[in-house]
Phi, psi and omega in degrees: 000146174294152176281343179276104189263187185295328183217017172197187175239130188201137176187180185280124185295138177080329176260321177262309183269075183281165179298312177303321183290321184297317176297320174293327171302310180303315182288326179292325179295315181301311180299315183300324179262017174055037174076021174290156171306137173240125177288135182233119170237164182214157181272188183261012177306156190296330185250015181290328178288326180295320175289334175286328176293314185294318173301317177304316177305318177288314183300319182285349175286343186244336188185197185257171184231138165251109185266124181251006173071205178303130191210181168238160179300319182304315182296321178297318173300318181295318174299315178299329185277317181300312182281342185055053183224146171299160186212159175226126176253126177271113188192155170239017175055249188261002182297163173302165190304325188285356181263155168205175186176190185232132163249120184254134181232147174289168173301128183104346169103358181278139185289153169301138181273172187306312187292335181286319181297318177296322173296323177297326180291338176280353187259005183292130174200155178299128184287154173292156191280337177292147177251126182268335187249183182224167182251127177246163178238159182206132177276082183290324180303310181297323177291320180294317184292322173300321178292315179293311181305322179284327184291322188250342183067222182238128183255125184283068185220144174263128197225137174262148193222126183225088176284002178056040181059014184257201190299334179301348178298334186279359177267356184304311178303317174302310183286331171299332177285323189273325182263151187292320179221139176234124172241117187249144172235159173048051189249020174241149187286133173201107183295357173273342173064062184299325185283310176192170178290147184276067180226089182292349176294333180265126191300325185295343178274358176254000183299319178296321179295320175299312176305314185296314177302309183296306190296331182258006176057047181262166187282332186199157168236143183232125180239147181236154176277186186301329181240008168073018171270001178232149180232150168239140178238140173239134186286172176293330175284355183084020177270154178281128175258086191295156178307329180288332177286328175298314178304312177304311185294320181286336173292315184284325191239358185239305181294149181238156176308134185093344175285157180247134178235134181261127175231146178284168189292340187275344181298147183300152185292333180299340178295331184289326181286322175295320178294314181302322180291332180275350182079030183250133180270132177259132172241125181268147179216156176301160181288140175134127178298332177288351175262321182292314186294311181297326181289323176299314186292322177298331184258001183058044190289147174296322172192163177237158177201148182237148186297337189282349181114356174283126175219130177229140188252151179292326182274014171226034176062022183066013178297132170278112189219114187292325177287316179304317177298322185287322179291318179301313177298314182285329181285325180297315180286326173305313184299318179284352184066026184244138180265164178299322179295327175299318177303309188294325182292329178264346179291151178301148174270129179227153177244125185210151172229143174244128190224147177245123177254120181291134185208130178297323186231086183304316185297328181289319182301309183296321181295324182291318182300314180309313183295333183284331186255025185303329180260016186249166173281117180213160178236162179221077170262321176209097189079215185243124171254095184261127187255131174227178180295334183274347177150232180213155173243125176242117182236125182210148178291137175295147177271345187234345184219156179283065180217163172256117177278135181228129169242132176247126185228130177205156181275001181221157175294323181295315180301321181296311186294332175294316181295315177306315179302309181304320181295320174305311182294321177290332185251006178284146179304000000 
């Protein structure tokens, strides 16, 4: 598979993402941005510095670099915005340790869109030996920390923090400043991710944090993915507070009539009913931050959100920033005098499952399903959104892995089982 994905560049280091290819990518980025200075940050993967060296050889053939060192994707967005320069974040986010890649941003911090990434792929060539640029440094972490601390002040909360040995470890001093009490685990950098993968979307990766919160009688737990643009939340009771519940809370206590909110297609249907009751317009968009952010900009949306934990706010330039999203949620609920557990108690109950079906050709699988549902009600924003009286099946090809993503959603357990049976029929050979 190509390393050029729908909204970033990602692959196995040395076999797919070779040194030669990384140098070509660096030179292509420099050409794409017409020789402008490029901000470069990197996560804590074991090969990130080696990747940075190879990328720099390509970038320096066309221009200069502003190196911000170990960083998070949100901090790299922030540096791009403050410096008004394009940027590259070296990261493979939540992927296993053997992966790495690049998230590329235009001047100001917004990501390249899918078609722009493909344009970049067409610019690949071996960089010339001569170097045109030099390397500067910039302390983006300090500037970002000052900005966040000013924005939110001090929150009177006892918080558990699990950065999963990934890039989020550099945020511990900031969080110690913002929260009344911070108890952290897996807070030293280790690109092998020995405790668990840095993917808060999966419940098994939140088990340590849940235990930490309950045993220490904390108010909330915060987990981050590998590059900190996604967040996982745990309540004081140790329950998982999923991103759709974040949207539910923000619709109730943050949004105002007339606001627009952009949601990915996988967010539950009940949120549309909640928004309508609040006078808020929901705009649906396909999964992927490079699709969500431009849509939010076009609609001047209050915020955008994906079920995987990406959330971006208008007052933060729509950057998907896990810590900013957590602080926005907690400060909003704090002002309303509502706890996370109270939100869970009042939210509508839905039954859902998410499944990954391995497939050599995910798009072919979805195409085969489409032919089988020709006489059923379905929509095509991102894959197939199949509706029945029991609920819906959302079947779409992954943009980053050789799998078909499936979401089964119903208002009852019986409906969920019927939908799963339908899924089995639709995807059988």
